[in-house]
C-alpha positions as a printed Julia matrix, in Angstrom:
210×3 Matrix{Float64}:
 -39.48  79.81  -129.19
 -43.07  80.81  -129.88
 -44.43  80.38  -133.39
 -45.4   83.7   -134.97
 -48.61  84.05  -136.98
 -46.71  85.2   -140.05
 -46.76  81.68  -141.42
 -47.53  80.58  -144.95
 -47.85  77.48  -147.11
 -46.23  77.38  -150.51
 -45.67  74.75  -153.16
 -46.23  71.59  -151.11
 -44.43  72.97  -148.1
 -44.98  74.77  -144.83
 -43.04  77.89  -143.9
 -42.81  79.52  -140.51
 -41.51  83.01  -139.88
 -39.22  82.39  -136.97
 -37.63  85.75  -136.26
 -34.25  84.06  -135.76
 -31.07  83.59  -137.75
 -30.41  80.68  -140.08
 -27.82  79.31  -137.61
 -30.28  79.52  -134.71
 -32.91  77.66  -136.74
 -30.48  74.86  -137.58
 -29.47  74.5   -133.93
 -33.03  74.5   -132.6
 -34.49  72.12  -135.22
 -32.53  68.9   -135.09
 -34.67  66.05  -133.8
 -37.42  65.12  -136.24
 -37.51  62.64  -139.15
 -35.4   63.46  -142.18
 -37.07  65.16  -145.11
 -36.58  67.99  -147.57
 -36.01  71.12  -145.49
 -34.97  74.65  -146.34
 -33.57  77.36  -144.07
 -33.35  81.07  -144.83
 -32.87  84.16  -142.7
 -36.62  84.8   -142.37
 -38.4   81.55  -143.17
 -37.89  77.85  -142.54
 -39.74  75.44  -144.8
 -40.48  71.74  -144.98
 -41.56  70.23  -148.3
 -43.55  67.02  -148.71
 -44.15  67.26  -152.44
 -41.63  68.3   -155.1
 -39.72  71.34  -153.86
 -38.23  74.05  -156.08
 -34.86  73.24  -157.64
 -32.93  75.79  -155.53
 -34.21  74.09  -152.39
 -33.1   70.68  -153.63
 -29.61  72.01  -154.33
 -29.28  73.86  -151.03
 -30.49  70.93  -148.96
 -27.68  68.55  -149.79
 -26.37  69.36  -146.31
 -29.59  70.4   -144.5
 -31.85  67.42  -143.89
 -33.07  67.92  -140.32
 -35.4   70.47  -138.77
 -37.86  70.97  -135.96
 -40.56  72.38  -138.21
 -42.67  69.25  -138.04
 -42.22  69.16  -134.29
 -43.35  72.8   -134.07
 -46.4   72.06  -136.19
 -47.33  69.07  -134.04
 -46.92  71.06  -130.83
 -49.15  73.79  -132.27
 -51.87  71.34  -133.31
 -51.84  69.46  -130.0
 -53.75  71.68  -127.58
 -54.69  68.86  -125.21
 -54.55  70.25  -121.69
 -54.53  73.81  -123.02
 -58.26  74.51  -123.05
 -57.75  77.69  -121.03
 -54.82  78.89  -123.13
 -56.47  81.34  -125.52
 -53.26  82.09  -127.39
 -52.57  78.4   -128.04
 -56.14  77.87  -129.27
 -55.99  80.9   -131.57
 -52.66  79.81  -133.0
 -53.96  76.32  -133.68
 -57.05  77.79  -135.37
 -54.84  79.99  -137.55
 -52.79  76.99  -138.65
 -55.92  74.95  -139.45
 -57.32  77.84  -141.51
 -54.07  78.11  -143.48
 -54.1   74.38  -144.14
 -57.68  74.57  -145.42
 -57.13  77.67  -147.55
 -54.0   76.25  -149.13
 -55.28  72.74  -149.81
 -53.09  71.23  -147.11
 -54.55  67.73  -147.3
 -51.41  66.33  -148.92
 -49.25  67.72  -146.12
 -51.36  66.02  -143.45
 -51.5   62.77  -145.44
 -47.71  62.73  -145.85
 -47.24  63.26  -142.12
 -49.68  60.43  -141.34
 -47.76  58.16  -143.72
 -44.55  58.77  -141.78
 -44.1   55.8   -139.42
 -41.76  57.82  -137.21
 -44.7   60.08  -136.32
 -47.07  57.27  -135.32
 -47.41  58.52  -131.73
 -48.74  61.79  -133.17
 -51.36  60.17  -135.41
 -54.27  61.16  -133.16
 -53.23  64.84  -133.23
 -52.74  64.75  -137.0
 -55.99  62.9   -137.68
 -57.92  65.32  -135.49
 -56.37  68.17  -137.47
 -57.72  66.6   -140.66
 -61.37  66.99  -139.63
 -60.83  70.12  -137.53
 -59.41  71.88  -140.58
 -62.65  71.44  -142.5
 -60.78  69.96  -145.47
 -62.75  67.47  -147.55
 -60.67  64.27  -147.65
 -63.17  62.44  -149.88
 -60.45  61.56  -152.38
 -58.55  59.79  -149.6
 -61.33  57.51  -148.35
 -59.3   54.31  -148.71
 -56.37  55.85  -146.84
 -58.53  56.74  -143.85
 -60.32  53.39  -143.89
 -56.88  51.77  -143.72
 -55.83  54.13  -140.94
 -58.93  53.29  -138.93
 -58.26  49.57  -139.38
 -54.59  49.54  -138.4
 -54.7   52.08  -135.56
 -55.67  51.96  -131.91
 -59.2   52.86  -130.83
 -58.41  56.55  -130.26
 -56.96  57.11  -133.74
 -59.65  54.87  -135.23
 -62.33  57.19  -133.82
 -60.64  60.25  -135.3
 -60.2   58.57  -138.7
 -63.89  57.65  -138.72
 -64.75  61.28  -137.93
 -62.7   62.38  -140.95
 -64.68  59.93  -143.08
 -68.01  61.11  -141.65
 -67.11  64.68  -142.64
 -66.34  63.72  -146.24
 -68.51  65.11  -149.05
 -68.85  63.53  -152.47
 -70.44  60.89  -154.66
 -68.83  57.54  -153.95
 -67.47  55.58  -156.88
 -68.68  51.96  -156.91
 -65.15  50.57  -157.21
 -63.86  52.61  -154.26
 -66.92  51.62  -152.24
 -66.28  47.93  -152.88
 -62.6   48.29  -152.01
 -63.38  50.03  -148.73
 -66.0   47.46  -147.74
 -63.69  44.55  -148.6
 -60.99  46.02  -146.33
 -63.48  46.47  -143.52
 -64.95  42.98  -143.91
 -61.51  41.41  -143.49
 -60.71  43.66  -140.54
 -63.96  42.76  -138.8
 -62.97  39.09  -138.89
 -59.74  39.91  -137.04
 -61.36  42.33  -134.58
 -64.35  40.17  -133.7
 -65.66  40.88  -130.21
 -63.62  44.03  -129.63
 -64.7   47.64  -129.14
 -62.96  48.47  -132.39
 -65.11  45.92  -134.21
 -68.22  47.9   -133.28
 -66.69  51.09  -134.67
 -65.6   49.42  -137.9
 -68.97  47.73  -138.33
 -70.75  51.09  -138.08
 -68.29  52.55  -140.58
 -68.9   49.66  -142.96
 -72.67  50.25  -142.79
 -72.24  53.98  -143.39
 -70.13  53.35  -146.47
 -72.54  50.69  -147.74
 -75.42  53.15  -147.44
 -73.52  56.22  -148.7
 -74.19  58.13  -145.47
 -72.43  61.43  -146.06
 -73.33  64.68  -147.8
 -72.86  65.11  -151.51
 -70.09  67.43  -152.63
 -71.07  71.09  -152.55
């Protein structure tokens, strides 16, 4: 079923207006990693932070949903360059993430090992959203190091789009991680990418926070 643009973020969760009954939602959404989910007659929500108490109580029996799957399908527009509706829907989701400080949602999804095959889509969404992930520099350095070349490139793009004044301790930590990684990746294409990233961090090559 098509995702409707009446979607919102609240607390640390995502809600989609589905236009279907609670039973229909439960039947359709049954194949993504377990989490804290909430179904109602009009909205379905997935929480990655601390959800409201009534959601915790209600979800003793509801721990599966396709909300994350729906979000991933919306963000992944590869092969849909001519699909205006898909592009507009993705843009709307990215705007909502930015306006509602959705960085923690994207970080939590990237931390979920069961979603590893979607890391490129999620990492692209991080920089496409326009969110400043400056406070998560070490996370994205680590992601660039442990991932394949495609995800590494996207993680580096997120870092290049960061804005802020780098703390000396964080800078040292990031460079230490990269130095060790470069030893392991010597002679690979990824080594070139990580070396450039290391130089950028060493020379503070990103805009100051605005």
